[in-house]
KOLDOVO-828057 format. One record per atom (N, C-alpha, C, CB): x, y, z. Coordinates in steps of 0.2 Angstrom, whole numbers, plus 5000, padded with zeros to 4 digits. Glycine has a CB too. Layout:
BEGIN
XYZ
...
//
This chain:
BEGIN
500449945000
500050005000
500450065000
499550005006
500250114996
500650174995
500350234998
500950184988
500550265003
500250325006
500350385001
500550345013
500850384997
500950434992
500350454988
501550424988
499950394986
499450404982
498850434985
499150334979
498850434992
498250464996
498150534995
498350445003
498550574991
498450644990
497850654986
499050674987
497750604982
497150614977
496550584980
497350574970
496350614985
495650594988
495350654991
495750534993
494650644993
494350694996
493950665002
493850724992
493850705007
493450685013
492850715014
493950695020
492350675015
491650705016
491450685023
491150675011
491150725027
490950715034
490150725034
491250765039
489850665034
489050675034
488850685041
488750605032
488450745042
488350765049
487550775049
488750825051
487250745054
486550755055
486450775062
486150695053
485850815063
485750845070
485450785074
485350905070
484950755071
484550705075
485050645077
484050675071
484950625083
485350565086
484950535092
486050585088
484750475091
484250445096
484550445103
484150375094
485250425104
485450425110
485750485113
486050365110
485950535109
486250595111
486150655106
487050585111
485450675106
485250725101
485750785100
484550755103
485850805094
486250865093
486950855094
485950925096
487250795095
487850775097
488450815093
487950705098
488350825087
488950845083
489050925085
488750845076
488550955088
488651025090
488851035097
488051065088
488850975101
489050985108
489851005108
488950915111
489951035114
490651055115
491151005118
490651115119
491751015115
492350975118
492851025119
492550915113
492951045125
493451095127
493451155122
494151065126
492851185122
492851255118
492651245111
493451285119
492651185108
492451185101
491951125100
493151165097
491551135095
491051085094
491351015092
490551105089
491050965093
491350895091
491450905083
490850845092
490950935079
491050935072
491650975070
490450975069
491851025074
492451055072
493051015073
492551125076
493050985079
493650935081
493750885075
493450905087
493150855073
493250805067
493450835061
492550775066
493250895059
493450935053
494250945054
493050995053
494450965060
495150975060
495550915060
495351005067
495350855062
495650795060
495750785053
495250735064
495250795049
495250785042
495750835039
494550805039
495750895041
496250945038
496950925039
496051015041
497050885044
497750865046
497950805041
497850845053
497550785037
497650735032
497950765026
497050685031
498050715021
498350735014
497750745009
498850685012
497150745011
496550745007
496550815003
495950745011
496350814997
496350874992
495750924995
496150854985
495250894998
494750945001
494350905006
494250964995
494050945010
493650915016
492950955016
493950925023
492450915015
491750945015
491250915020
491450925007
490850955023
490350935028
489750935024
490350985034
489350875024
488750865021
488150855026
488750805016
487650895026
487150895031
486450915028
487350945036
485950905032
485250925030
484950975035
484850865029
485451005039
485151045045
485451115045
485351005051
485051165045
485351235044
485751255050
484751285043
485651225056
486051235062
486751215061
485751205068
486851155058
487451135057
487851175051
487451055054
487451195046
487751235041
488051295044
487251255036
487651335048
487851395051
488451385056
487251425056
488451335060
489051325064
489651305060
488951265069
489651265055
490151245051
490451305047
489951185046
490051345044
490251405040
490651455045
489651435037
490351455051
490651505056
491451485058
490251505062
491551415058
492251395059
492651385052
492351335063
492351405047
492751405040
492751345036
493451415042
492251295037
492151235033
491851245027
491851185038
491951205022
491551195016
490951155018
491951165010
490351175017
489751145018
489251135012
489351175024
488951075012
488551065006
487851035010
488751005001
487351075008
486651055010
486450995006
486151115010
486150945009
485850885005
485150875007
486350825007
484850825004
484150805005
484050785012
483950755000
483450795015
483350775022
483050705022
482850815025
482950675015
482650605015
483150555015
482250605008
483750565015
484350515015
484250475022
485050545015
484350405021
484350365026
485050345029
484050295024
485550365026
486250355028
486750405026
486450285026
487350405029
487850445027
488050435020
488450445032
488050375018
488250355011
487850385006
488250275010
487150385007
486750425003
486850495002
485950415005
487050525008
487150595008
487850615005
487250625016
488350565005
488950585002
488850574994
489450535004
488450524992
488350514985
488050574982
487950454984
487550604985
487250664983
487750724983
486650684987
488150724988
488650784988
489150774983
489050774995
489450714981
489950704976
489650724969
490150634975
488950714968
488650734962
488550804961
487950694961
488350834967
488250914967
488950944965
488050934973
489450924968
490150954967
490450934960
490550934973
490150884956
490450874950
491050824950
490550934946
491150784955
491650744955
491650684950
491750714962
492150664948
492150604943
492050544946
492850604940
491850494942
491650424944
492250394948
491450384939
492850404946
493450374949
493650414956
493950374944
493350464957
493550504963
493550464969
493150564964
494050454973
494150424979
493850464985
494850394981
493350444989
493050474994
493150445001
492350494993
493350475006
493350445013
492750465017
494050455016
492350425019
491850445024
492050445031
491250385023
492050505033
492350515040
491650535044
492850575041
491550495049
490950505053
491050565058
490750445058
490450605059
490550675062
490550665070
489950715061
490550595072
490650585080
491350555081
490050545082
491850565077
492450535078
493050585079
492650485072
492950625085
493450675086
494150655087
493250725091
494250595088
494950575090
495250535084
494950525096
494950535078
495250505072
495950525070
494750515066
496450475070
497150495068
497150505060
497650435069
497450565058
497450585051
497750535047
497750655051
498250505050
498650455046
498150395044
499250425050
497650375047
497250325046
496750345040
496750305052
496650415039
496250435033
496650425027
496050515034
497350445027
497750435021
497850365020
498450465023
497950325025
498050245024
497450215021
498050215031
496850235022
496250195019
496150225012
495650215024
496250285011
496250305004
496750275000
496350385004
497350265002
497950234999
497750154997
498550235002
497450125002
497250055002
496750044996
496950035008
496250094995
495750084990
496150094983
495250134991
496550144983
496950164977
497350104974
497350224978
497650064979
498050004978
497649944976
498449994983
496949944977
496549894975
495949914971
496249864982
496149914964
495649944959
495049904958
496049954953
495049834960
494549794959
494049794965
494749724958
494149834970
493749834976
493249884976
494149834982
492649874978
492149924979
492249974984
491449894980
492549954990
492749994995
493349974999
492149995000
493550015004
494149995008
493950005015
494750025006
494149975020
494049985027
494649955031
493349955029
494549965038
495149955043
494849905048
495450015045
495349875052
495149835057
495649845063
495049765056
495549825069
496049825074
495949755078
495949885079
496549725080
496549655083
496149665090
497249635085
495749615092
495349615098
495749575103
494649585097
495949605109
496349565114
495849555120
496949615116
495249585120
494849575126
494249525124
494549645128
494249475128
493749425126
493049455127
493749365131
492949505131
492249535132
492049565125
492249585138
492549595122
492349625115
492149575110
492949665113
492449515111
492249465106
491549445107
492649405107
491249445113
490549425114
490149485114
490549405121
490349545113
489949605113
489649615106
490349665115
488949615106
488649625099
488749695096
487949605100
488949745101
489049815098
489749815095
488949865104
490149765096
490849765093
490749725087
491349735098
490849755081
490749715074
491449685073
490549765069
491349625071
491949585069
491949575062
491949515073
492549575059
492649555052
493149495051
492949625048
492949455046
493349395044
493649415038
492949335045
494249405037
494649415030
494949355027
495149475031
495049355020
495349305017
496149315017
495049295010
496449275013
497149275013
497449335009
497449215009
497049365005
497149435002
496949495006
496949434995
496749485012
496449535016
495849565013
497049585018
495449525010
494849555008
494249525013
494649525001
493749565014
493249545019
492849495016
492849605020
492749445021
492349385019
491649395022
492649315022
491649425028
491049435032
491149475038
490749365035
490549515039
490549555045
489949535050
490449635043
490049535056
489549505061
489649535068
489549435061
489049545071
489049555078
489149495082
488349595080
489149435079
489249375083
490049365083
488949315079
490149315087
490949305089
491149255083
491049265095
491249295077
491549255071
492349275071
491149265065
492749225070
492549155069
492349115075
493149115065
492049065075
491849025080
492348965081
491148995080
492648965087
493148905088
492848845091
493748935092
492748795087
492348735089
492748695094
492148695083
493448695093
493848655097
493948685104
494448645093
493748735106
493848765112
493248785116
494248835112
493248775123
492648785127
492448855127
492748755134
492848905127
492648975128
493149015124
492648995135
493049085124
493449125120
494149135123
493049195120
494149135129
494849145133
495249085130
494749145140
495049025130
495448965128
495648975121
495048905130
495148995117
495349005110
495849055109
494649025106
495849115112
496349165112
497049135114
496149225116
497049095119
497649065121
497949015116
497549035128
497548985112
497748945107
497948975101
497148895106
497849045100
498049085094
497449105090
498549045091
496849085091
496349105087
496249185088
495649075089
496149215082
496149295082
495449315080
496749315077
495249375083
494749415081
494949485079
494149415086
494549515074
494649575072
494049625072
494949575064
494149675076
493649725076
493649775070
493749775083
493049775067
492949815061
492849895064
492349795057
493249935060
493250005062
492850045057
493950035062
492350085059
491850115054
492150165050
491250135058
492650155047
492950205042
492950175035
493650235045
492750215030
492650185023
492950235018
491950165022
493250205013
493450235007
493050205001
494250245006
492850244996
492550214990
492650264984
491850194991
492550234978
492550284972
491850304972
492850244966
491750364969
491050384968
490550344964
491050454965
490850314959
490450264955
490150204959
490750244949
490650174963
490450124967
489950144973
491050094970
490050204975
489550224980
488850234977
489850294983
488850264971
488250264968
487850204967
488250304961
488250154965
487950084964
487750054971
488550034961
488150064976
487950044982
487250074985
488450064987
487150144984
486550174987
485950164982
486750244987
486050134976
485550114972
485250044973
485750124964
485650004977
485449934978
484949934984
486049894980
484549884984
484049874989
484449844995
483449824987
484249865001
484649835007
484549755007
484249855014
485149725008
485149645007
484949615014
485849625005
484749545013
484449515019
484949505025
484349445017
485649495023
486049495029
486149565032
486749465026
486149615028
486249685030
485649695035
486249735025
485049675033
484449685037
484549645044
483849675034
484749585043
484749545049
485349565054
484949475047
485849585052
486449605056
486449685058
487149585053
486049715054
486049795054
486749825053
485749815061
487049795047
487749815045
487649835038
488249765047
487749895036
487649915029
488149885025
487749995029
488849875027
489349855023
489249785020
489949855027
488749745023
488649675021
488249685014
488149635026
487949735012
487649745006
488149735000
487249815005
488749765001
489249754996
489449684995
489849794998
489549645000
489749574999
489149534997
489949555006
488549554999
488049504997
487849514989
487449525001
488049574987
487949584979
488549574975
487749664978
489049544978
489649514975
490249564974
489449504968
490149614978
490749664978
491249644983
490549734980
491849674983
492449664987
492649724991
493049634983
492849714998
493049765002
493749745004
492549775008
494249795002
494949785004
494949805012
495449825000
495349765016
495449775023
496149775025
495049715027
496349815030
497049805033
496949835040
497549845029
497449815044
497549835051
497649915051
498049805055
497349955055
497450025055
498150035057
496950055060
498450085054
499150105056
499250135063
499450155051
498650165066
498650185073
497950165076
498650265073
497950155082
497350145086
496850195085
497450125093
496250175083
495650225082
495250225088
495250215076
495150275093
494750265099
494050265096
494850325103
493550235101
492850235099
492550305098
492550195105
492050305094
491750375093
491250385099
491350365086
490850435098
490450465103
489650445101
490550535104
489350405105
488650385104
488250405110
488650315103
488550405116
488150415122
488450475126
488050355126
488050495132
488350545136
488950525140
487850565141
488950455141
489550435144
490150435140
489450355146
490050425133
490650425128
490850505128
490350405121
490350545128
490550615128
490950635134
489950665127
490750615140
491150635146
491850605146
490750605152
491950545143
492550515142
493050555138
492550445140
492750575132
493150615127
493350685130
492850615121
492850715133
492950775136
493550775141
492350805140
493650725145
494150715150
494850715146
494150655154
494850685140
495450685136
495650745133
495350635130
495150785131
495350855129
495450905134
494750885125
//
C-alpha cells in the first residue's frame, strides 16, 4: 500500500442533528469547540485534496460555516451517510473514479494517518468496491459484545463477512479465553470507509440485502451483491466514537 497515492482523495463528513441516544451530538462542545469542528480538524490534518461537511440541517450549516468549513446541504430524505455523500459528490461534479473517505461526524479522535491509509488502500485495490480497517481484539468481552462488529478476512485481506456474533467460532475450544490462548484471532471492524463515487452510487441504488437487514450492518450489502472490500489493520489505534453521554464525558476528559 502506498500512502503517496492518498493525496488524490477527498473527505466527506456526513453530519445530521438527529441522534436517538444523544440528540444534537455533533454540535456539543469538547473543550471549547464543537465535536463537528474537532472531526473537521482531524480531516484537515490529512493529505486529502478537500474536506466537505454534508448535512440536511441549517443549524449545522451555520456552525460549520462559522468555523470555516466547506458545507453542502443535502436532502433530508437520506437514510444513511452513504446516501448523503453520493448526493454531495454529484452536486460537486466529482468524477466516477474520485476516491472518497467517509469520516463520521462523531469521531473526534480519528488519527489523520488512518484517513490517508484507507484512501491509499482503495487506490491500491482497483477491483474493490470499498476499503475499510480493522483492529485486533485482545479482550474476550469484546468478542462476545454484539455492539463490537467483527470482520473475517481471506488470505488477500479481503472481507469475507461482518457480524455482531463471535466469528470465527472456535469449535475446538470451550470458551473464547481458551481459543485466544490457542491463537485464534478476532478482528474488530472500524467504521471508516473509502470508496469511488461510481461504486458508492451503485451501492446506494441497491436494495438493502437480507444479511444487512438481519445484522443491521450496511457493509454486508456490498458482499451480498458480489462486491469486494479491501481490509487492513489500522496504522494507529482508532478510539471509539461518541454515541452516548458517557462516551462524551470520556472524550471530554481527554481534551
